[in-house]
ROZA-480834 format. One record per residue (C-alpha): chain; residue in one letter; x, y, z. Coordinates in steps of 0.001 Angstrom, whole numbers, plus 524288, in hexadecimal, padded with zeros to 5 digits. Layout:
N
   kette   rest    east   north      up
       A      a       X       Y       Z
...
//
This chain:
415
   kette   rest    east   north      up
       A      m   C0775   ED331   65633
       A      n   C0CD1   ED957   646BF
       A      d   C083E   EE250   63DDF
       A      f   C080F   EDB7E   630FB
       A      e   BFACB   ED924   62BFF
       A      y   BF3CE   ED84F   61E34
       A      r   BE9F2   EE26A   61A9A
       A      g   BE44F   EDF71   60E10
       A      g   BEBD7   ED4BF   60719
       A      e   BF889   EDEA4   60B76
       A      l   C01F9   EDC82   616E9
       A      f   C049B   EE6B8   621A5
       A      c   C0F6A   EEC26   62A57
       A      e   C06D1   EF638   6333F
       A      g   C032C   F003E   62711
       A      v   C0C41   EFB9B   61C96
       A      r   C084E   EF32B   611A9
       A      l   C1440   EEA3C   60F15
       A      k   C1270   EEA26   60240
       A      d   C16C4   EF6D3   602C1
       A      v   C21CA   EF460   60977
       A      i   C2680   EEB02   60266
       A      n   C25AE   EF4C0   5F581
       A      k   C2F98   EFE18   5FAA2
       A      y   C37FD   EF55B   6037C
       A      g   C3756   EE886   5FC33
       A      t   C3A23   EDB84   601D3
       A      p   C3E87   ED27B   6098F
       A      l   C39FD   EDD13   6150F
       A      y   C37F4   EDCC0   622FB
       A      v   C2E20   EE533   626C4
       A      y   C293D   EE89C   63692
       A      s   C1E8F   EEF19   63D63
       A      r   C21EC   EF83C   646B4
       A      k   C151F   EF816   64D7C
       A      s   C1709   EE7FB   64E87
       A      i   C2411   EEB98   655B8
       A      c   C1EFF   EF368   65E8C
       A      e   C1176   EED7F   6617A
       A      n   C198F   EE212   663E2
       A      f   C242D   EE85C   66C8B
       A      d   C1897   EEFB8   674ED
       A      r   C119E   EE199   6773E
       A      l   C1DC4   EDBDF   67B2E
       A      s   C1FB1   EE875   6846E
       A      g   C11EE   EE821   6886C
       A      a   C103E   EDB8A   68E53
       A      f   C1DD3   EDCEB   6989B
       A      k   C181A   EEACC   69CCE
       A      g   C164A   EE3C3   6AAB0
       A      i   C25A5   EE34C   6AC8B
       A      g   C3028   EEBC4   6A9FC
       A      h   C35F0   EE806   69B98
       A      l   C3F1C   EEB7B   6912D
       A      i   C3BB1   EE538   6838A
       A      c   C47B4   EE2D1   67BC7
       A      f   C4674   EDFEE   66D4B
       A      s   C4DC2   ED553   6680B
       A      v   C545C   EDD05   65C52
       A      k   C59FA   ED09E   65784
       A      s   C4BDB   ECCD2   653D8
       A      c   C4B0C   EDAC7   64BFF
       A      s   C55DD   EE1FB   64A60
       A      s   C5292   EEDA6   64109
       A      l   C53F8   EF915   6472B
       A      g   C46AE   EFE62   640BC
       A      v   C3EE0   EF5AD   649AC
       A      l   C47D3   EF6E9   65495
       A      k   C46DD   F0523   653EB
       A      v   C3825   F03AC   6567C
       A      l   C3B66   EFAE4   6636B
       A      k   C43C6   F037C   668D2
       A      e   C394B   F0F2B   666E8
       A      k   C2E95   F04CF   66F82
       A      g   C3916   F0494   6794D
       A      s   C3F09   EF6A4   675A6
       A      g   C4BC4   EF200   67A93
       A      f   C5603   EE9C9   673DC
       A      d   C5B16   EDBB0   672DA
       A      i   C65FE   ED933   66AF1
       A      v   C6F1E   ECE07   66802
       A      s   C7974   ED61F   661F5
       A      g   C81BA   EE258   661A0
       A      g   C7A81   EE291   654C7
       A      e   C6CEA   EE442   659EC
       A      l   C730A   EECBF   662E8
       A      f   C784A   EF44C   659B0
       A      r   C6815   EF636   65407
       A      t   C63E4   EF996   65F22
       A      e   C6E43   F05F6   66119
       A      e   C6948   F0A38   65291
       A      i   C5B7C   F0B69   657E1
       A      g   C5E59   F12AE   663E1
       A      a   C5A25   F089C   66F17
       A      d   C5C9C   F0854   67C57
       A      m   C6849   EFFBD   67FC1
       A      s   C641D   EFEE8   68B54
       A      k   C5932   EF68D   6883C
       A      v   C61CA   EED88   67F55
       A      v   C6435   EE079   68403
       A      f   C7070   ED7D4   67E28
       A      a   C6EE8   EC9F7   67C63
       A      g   C7439   EBE97   673A9
       A      v   C7C2F   EB573   677B9
       A      g   C89E3   EBA19   66F09
       A      k   C8CF7   EC801   6730F
       A      t   C9918   ECCAF   66E79
       A      n   CA355   ED3D3   675E7
       A      d   C9E50   EDF5E   66AA8
       A      e   C90E6   EDE46   66C47
       A      i   C9177   EDE7D   67D15
       A      e   C9AFA   EE9ED   67B94
       A      y   C9112   EF16D   67216
       A      a   C85DD   EEEDA   67A33
       A      l   C8B2D   EF384   6876C
       A      e   C9019   EFF16   67F42
       A      q   C808A   F01DA   67CD4
       A      n   C7C05   EFEE2   689EB
       A      i   C736F   EF4FC   6872F
       A      l   C6942   EF24E   69287
       A      m   C7112   EE220   6921A
       A      f   C7579   ED550   68E1A
       A      n   C70C1   EC8A4   68ED9
       A      i   C7A47   EBEDB   6917A
       A      e   C7C00   EB4B2   68CA5
       A      s   C8863   EAC0B   69142
       A      e   C9152   EAE9E   69D42
       A      q   C9A34   EB144   692CD
       A      e   C92EB   EBCA7   68D9F
       A      m   C91A2   EC16D   69B4E
       A      e   CA0BF   EC282   69C01
       A      r   CA200   EC8ED   690C7
       A      i   C97EF   ED1C3   692A3
       A      d   C9DBC   ED628   69E8D
       A      s   CAC87   ED6D8   69912
       A      v   CA768   EDEE8   68D54
       A      a   CA112   EE818   69901
       A      g   CABDE   EEACD   6A05A
       A      d   CB4C0   EEF14   6952E
       A      l   CA9CD   EF749   6921C
       A      g   CA783   EFBC5   6A12E
       A      i   C9875   EF935   69F9F
       A      k   C9007   EEFA3   6A80B
       A      a   C88C6   EE6CB   69D62
       A      g   C79F5   EE4B1   6A26D
       A      i   C7914   ED646   6A137
       A      a   C6BF3   ECB1D   6A21B
       A      v   C7007   EBE32   6A145
       A      r   C6763   EB3FB   695B8
       A      i   C62D4   EA796   69BDD
       A      n   C5D5B   E9EB3   6935B
       A      p   C546A   E9931   69C2E
       A      d   C51B1   E8AFF   693C8
       A      v   C4305   E8F22   68EA5
       A      d   C3F53   E879C   68447
       A      t   C37AB   E8FB5   67B1A
       A      k   C3367   E8813   6711C
       A      t   C3895   E91ED   66477
       A      h   C4248   E8EBD   659C1
       A      k   C4EAB   E8841   65EED
       A      y   C5443   E937A   658E3
       A      i   C4ED0   E9CDB   6601D
       A      t   C4DD4   E97DC   66CB1
       A      t   C57C8   E9CD4   67675
       A      g   C5289   E9A69   682EB
       A      k   C560F   E8BE0   684C5
       A      s   C61FE   E8672   6899D
       A      e   C6679   E80CB   67D54
       A      n   C675A   E9059   6784F
       A      k   C7347   E98ED   67967
       A      f   C6E16   EA429   67EF2
       A      g   C6D85   EA711   68C77
       A      v   C70B6   E9F63   69984
       A      d   C697E   E96AB   6A1D6
       A      t   C654F   E9BC7   6AFF7
       A      k   C7056   E965E   6B61B
       A      k   C7AF6   E9BAD   6AEC0
       A      g   C724A   EA9DE   6ADFA
       A      y   C7370   EA929   6BCFA
       A      d   C8219   EA60B   6BBEA
       A      l   C8449   EB0E8   6B1FA
       A      y   C7BF3   EB9FD   6BAD5
       A      k   C85AF   EB7B3   6C625
       A      k   C905D   EB989   6BC9D
       A      a   C8B0A   EC5DF   6B8FE
       A      a   C8889   ECB42   6C5A1
       A      g   C97B8   ECBDF   6C5F3
       A      l   C9C59   ED2B2   6B95F
       A      k   C9F5F   EDFE9   6BBC0
       A      n   C9BDC   EE480   6AE4B
       A      l   C8D88   EDECD   6AD74
       A      e   C814D   EE29E   6B343
       A      i   C75A3   ED85B   6B5AC
       A      k   C69D1   EE07A   6AFB4
       A      g   C6099   ED165   6AB25
       A      i   C5C70   EC3E8   6A84A
       A      q   C59C0   EC021   698D4
       A      m   C52FE   EB2E4   6918A
       A      h   C4FD9   EB24E   68522
       A      i   C4AC3   EA4A1   682A0
       A      g   C4800   EA705   6730E
       A      s   C3DEE   EAC98   6676B
       A      q   C31CB   EA896   662EA
       A      i   C2B38   EA5B8   66EF9
       A      t   C1C52   EA2A3   66E7A
       A      e   C19B4   EA094   67AFA
       A      i   C1D60   EA610   6883F
       A      g   C1FF4   E99C8   6928E
       A      p   C2F34   E98AD   6909F
       A      y   C2F0E   EA6A4   691ED
       A      v   C2BC3   EA571   69DBD
       A      n   C3256   E9AC9   6A1BB
       A      a   C3DAD   EA149   69E24
       A      v   C3B9A   EAE16   6A371
       A      r   C3893   EA61C   6B0FD
       A      k   C4696   E9EDB   6AF75
       A      v   C4C29   EAB8C   6AD6C
       A      k   C44E9   EB266   6B84E
       A      q   C4BBD   EA9B8   6C2DC
       A      l   C57A6   EAB29   6BE01
       A      a   C5673   EBA16   6BDFC
       A      e   C51A7   EB940   6CD07
       A      e   C5D2F   EB01F   6D2A5
       A      v   C64DE   EBA1F   6CACE
       A      v   C5F34   EC6C6   6D079
       A      r   C5EBF   EBEBD   6DFED
       A      d   C6D5E   EBAC4   6DE84
       A      i   C7594   EC2A3   6D3A3
       A      h   C701B   ED071   6CDC4
       A      p   C6265   ED7E0   6CC94
       A      i   C5DE0   ED609   6BE15
       A      e   C564B   EE0C7   6B7D1
       A      y   C5171   EDC58   6A9A4
       A      l   C4C7F   ECCE6   6A81D
       A      d   C4D88   ECBDD   698A1
       A      i   C44C0   EC17C   6948C
       A      g   C48D9   EC205   684B6
       A      g   C4038   EC12A   679C5
       A      g   C3AE0   EB78A   66E45
       A      m   C2CB7   EB9A3   67198
       A      g   C26A0   EB2C5   664AE
       A      i   C1F1E   EB879   6597E
       A      i   C1311   EB13D   65113
       A      y   C1971   EAD77   64513
       A      k   C0EB3   EA2A6   64145
       A      d   C058B   E9C09   64A6B
       A      e   C0DB5   E9DE2   655BA
       A      k   C0745   EA260   663CF
       A      p   C08EF   EB144   66686
       A      f   C1234   EB568   67088
       A      d   C0A55   EB77D   67C9A
       A      v   C12C6   EC348   67FEB
       A      g   C079C   EC767   68B77
       A      a   C0920   EBAEA   693AB
       A      f   C16FA   EBA2C   68FE0
       A      a   C19C1   EC710   6974B
       A      e   C0FE5   EC4FC   6A1B2
       A      n   C16A2   EB93E   6A524
       A      v   C2596   EBD0C   6A59D
       A      i   C2125   EC99E   6AD39
       A      k   C1BC7   EC138   6B635
       A      e   C287E   EB886   6B785
       A      v   C3104   EC5EB   6B864
       A      k   C2C0D   ECF95   6C0F9
       A      p   C2E95   ECAC2   6CCFE
       A      l   C3E20   ECBEB   6C960
       A      g   C3BB9   EDD36   6C5AD
       A      v   C4268   EDB57   6BA41
       A      k   C41D1   EE325   6AD71
       A      l   C3C42   ED88F   6A198
       A      i   C4343   ED8B8   69489
       A      i   C3D2F   ED335   68953
       A      e   C43E5   ED113   67B98
       A      p   C3AFC   ECE33   67061
       A      g   C3D1C   ED02B   66269
       A      r   C3503   EC566   65AE1
       A      y   C29A5   EC9AC   66392
       A      i   C2C27   ED831   65DBE
       A      a   C3005   ED637   64F82
       A      g   C2DA7   ECA19   64BB8
       A      n   C1E3B   ECDAC   646A1
       A      s   C221A   EDB0D   64537
       A      g   C2973   ED7D8   63866
       A      v   C2738   ED06C   62A9A
       A      l   C3143   ECCE1   61F45
       A      l   C2A1C   ED214   611A0
       A      t   C2FD4   EC96C   6057A
       A      q   C2B8A   EC998   5F856
       A      v   C28D1   EBBBC   5EE59
       A      q   C3538   EB878   5E6F3
       A      y   C2FE7   EAEF7   5E05F
       A      f   C2455   EA1E1   5E1F7
       A      k   C2B22   E956E   5DE31
       A      k   C23E1   E86C6   5DE41
       A      s   C2B2D   E7AA2   5DFC1
       A      s   C2617   E6C9B   5DFF9
       A      d   C2431   E6DA0   5F041
       A      k   C23AC   E7BB5   5F3E0
       A      n   C1CB7   E8978   5F00A
       A      f   C2B7C   E93B1   5F1B9
       A      v   C27DA   EA2EA   5F486
       A      i   C33EA   EA70C   5F2C7
       A      v   C3798   EB4C8   5F9BB
       A      d   C414D   EC109   5FAAC
       A      a   C4399   EBD2F   60923
       A      g   C4B95   EB41A   60D0B
       A      i   C50F1   EAD21   61806
       A      n   C5B42   EB8E4   6197D
       A      d   C4EA5   EC19C   61C39
       A      l   C47BD   EB8AC   624C7
       A      i   C4EB4   EAC12   62A00
       A      r   C4590   EA7A9   633A3
       A      p   C3C56   E9EC9   62DBE
       A      s   C4A6F   E95CB   627AC
       A      l   C5174   E98DC   63524
       A      y   C473C   E9439   63D79
       A      g   C3CD3   E8F1B   637B5
       A      a   C33D5   E9C6F   63A61
       A      y   C2611   E9F3B   636FD
       A      h   C22E6   EAC42   6304A
       A      r   C1637   EAFDE   6297A
       A      i   C17EC   EB2F5   61BC8
       A      e   C0BCB   EB999   612C3
       A      p   C0BB5   EC253   60837
       A      v   C0C41   ED178   609C4
       A      s   C0250   ED256   6002C
       A      i   BF6B9   EC4F1   6003A
       A      r   BF09A   EC646   5F4AE
       A      e   BEB1F   EB82A   5F3E6
       A      k   BE871   EACFE   5FDCE
       A      n   BEDB1   EA1A3   5F67D
       A      r   BF698   E99D2   5FEDF
       A      i   C029A   E94DE   5FC24
       A      l   C0CA4   E880E   603F6
       A      c   C19BB   E8E40   60100
       A      d   C282C   E90E0   6053A
       A      i   C2DAC   EA129   60608
       A      v   C3B36   E9F69   603F4
       A      g   C44BF   EA925   601A2
       A      p   C4FB7   EACC3   5F6C0
       A      i   C5BFC   EA65C   60061
       A      c   C655F   E9BC3   5FA1D
       A      e   C5F7D   E92E3   60650
       A      s   C5406   E890E   607B1
       A      g   C542E   E8F9C   61597
       A      d   C4D1E   E9B16   60F0C
       A      f   C4066   E9B8C   61219
       A      l   C35E7   EA3BF   61875
       A      a   C2B27   E9999   618E2
       A      k   C295D   E8A8B   61538
       A      d   C1DF3   E8538   6113B
       A      r   C1429   E9170   61417
       A      e   C07FE   E922A   61031
       A      m   C0549   EA0BE   60DE2
       A      s   BFBD3   EAAA7   6031A
       A      a   C00B4   EA872   5F4CC
       A      v   C0C23   EB180   5F07C
       A      a   C132A   EB3FA   5E404
       A      q   C1EB6   EBB1A   5DE7B
       A      d   C2267   EC85E   5E3DC
       A      d   C1836   EC5D3   5EC42
       A      y   C1D15   ECB26   5FD6A
       A      l   C1D3B   EC258   608B1
       A      c   C1C9B   EC735   616D7
       A      v   C238A   EBCF2   61FFB
       A      f   C1CF9   EC254   62C3F
       A      g   C21E2   EC0C3   63B54
       A      a   C3099   EC632   636F6
       A      g   C33C8   ED127   63E2A
       A      a   C3D43   EC94F   64997
       A      y   C4A58   EC294   64332
       A      g   C455E   EC4C2   6353F
       A      f   C507F   ECFA5   63020
       A      v   C572C   ECE6C   63B6F
       A      m   C5BC3   EBFB2   63780
       A      s   C5B80   EC44E   627AE
       A      s   C686A   EC35B   61F29
       A      n   C6F4A   EC69F   6157E
       A      y   C6F94   EB667   60F3F
       A      n   C7230   EB530   60298
       A      s   C7515   EC2AD   5FFF4
       A      r   C6808   EC8C9   60230
       A      p   C6512   ED54D   60675
       A      r   C5D8E   ED6F6   61318
       A      a   C4FE5   EDC2C   613CA
       A      a   C4AA6   EE885   61703
       A      e   C421E   EEBC8   624CB
       A      i   C3805   EF696   624DD
       A      l   C30B5   EF8A8   6317B
       A      v   C20F6   EFE0B   62FAC
       A      n   C1C1A   F0605   63940
       A      g   C0BA9   F0988   63646
       A      s   C09E2   F0C4A   6297A
       A      e   C19F3   F0F9A   62644
       A      e   C22E6   F0676   62464
       A      a   C33B9   F0BAC   62524
       A      m   C3F0F   F02B3   61FC8
       A      i   C47C9   F0010   62BD9
       A      r   C5315   EF550   62590
       A      k   C56D7   EF9A3   61733
       A      r   C5757   EED17   60EB8
       A      e   C651E   EE8A8   60C42
       A      e   C6B34   EEA5B   5FF1D
       A      y   C749A   EE292   5F7A8
       A      l   C8058   EEC05   5FBB8
       A      d   C7C14   EE9A3   60A20
       A      l   C806E   EDBC8   60950
       A      t   C8E5C   EDD5A   605B7
       A      r   C9272   EE9B3   60D19
       A      l   C9998   EE5A5   616FA
       A      e   CA024   EDDB3   60F27
       A      n   CAD3C   EDBD6   6081E
       A      a   CB140   ED56A   5FD14
       A      n   CBDBB   EDB4E   5FC25
       A      m   CC954   ED284   6017B
//
C-alpha cells in the first residue's frame, strides 16, 4: 500500500498536493507518507499475531530520524549494521533492548559502543568476530547477547548484488560451522546465547525460498537447543519485496502462516527485519525537468536529480515508475530520463514511455523510500536533497537541504 495518488491530474501524498510542497521546499526532494509507513508496519505485525514477535526495522533502508521516530512510536525495534546507525537509534530514544546489530565487519569501537548501550544482541558472522565480541565484553565486564547468522544456501532469484543467503555470499556461516560456533560460544564466559539468525537477501517476491531457509535454520536450532543451549529468539531477517513495476505482490499473510507453522514448536520469539517492505513505496523522489534534448537516436529528459540522489537504476538496473507531478496532456513520449552528473551511467530510466513533459515541469520517481536517500552522495560536489514527512494534511521538513558550505565544513585547505 502507498498513499500517493492523482486527484484531478495533480499528485497528492495523503492530503498534501506535491506541487505545493515543491514550491515551498524545492527539488530534488524526498517525500515520505507517515500513513503508508504505519499501515505497512501494522500489516506485517498483524500477519504474525499468532506468535510472539518483534519487528526490527532495517535502518540501512531508510535512516532519516523522522522516519525512525514514527516507527519507534509504533513499537518497532531496529536492525542496525554500523555504529552510525546505532547513534541514530539513540538519537530518537529507541529502546535498546529492541536493537540487533548485524554486519560482517564490526569494529572494536562499534562493539564497545553497542555493549555500553545494552543492545539486545549481535548477529555474529564469523568465528573471529565471536572472539572479538567476547574479548571486548570481557574488558567491559559485560555479557554480550549473541545469535549466529546462518547462511542457508538458498537461491532467492533476486539481483546478485542484494542476495545474501547463498554459499558464495560473504554473509553468515553454513549450518555445520554454525553448530560449531554455538559450541564455542557456550564455553566463552562473556557471551550469552540468545538466538539464531538468517537473512537471505532483498526484494524477494516469493515465499518459497524463505520457507526453505527457515526450515534449514529450524533444524539447526533444534540441534543447538538439544545439545548446547536454549534459544529465545529466531531472527528470520527481512527482504520482503515490493511492487516497482509488475512484480507479484509479496503475500505476507501466507508468508507468516508458513513461518509460524514451522517455528512455533520451537517456543521461540520471532524477530523480523523489514526495511523495503515498510519504507519502499512510502517515499518518492521529486525532481524538476531542466532541459528536453533530442539526438538522432534518443529523446533526453534532463532533470536536476542524478545518481548522487538515487543510484538504484544505475547500480542495479532497478525500475522506478516515473510520472509528471501535474498531468496536463495525454501524449506519451519515449525517452531517457537522465541527471546532471558527468557520467554516462547517470540515469533514472532508459527507453521509458511516459507522459510528455516540458522544461520546468516536475517529475515523481515512485518507490524511492528505501535505499534512496540513504545511498545518496555528494558526487560532483552536489548538495544532498531535503526530506519531507507528510502526516495527513500537514508536512514537516525532517532533513534540511544541504548547502555549499556543508560540502566543505569538515575540510581544511591549509597544510
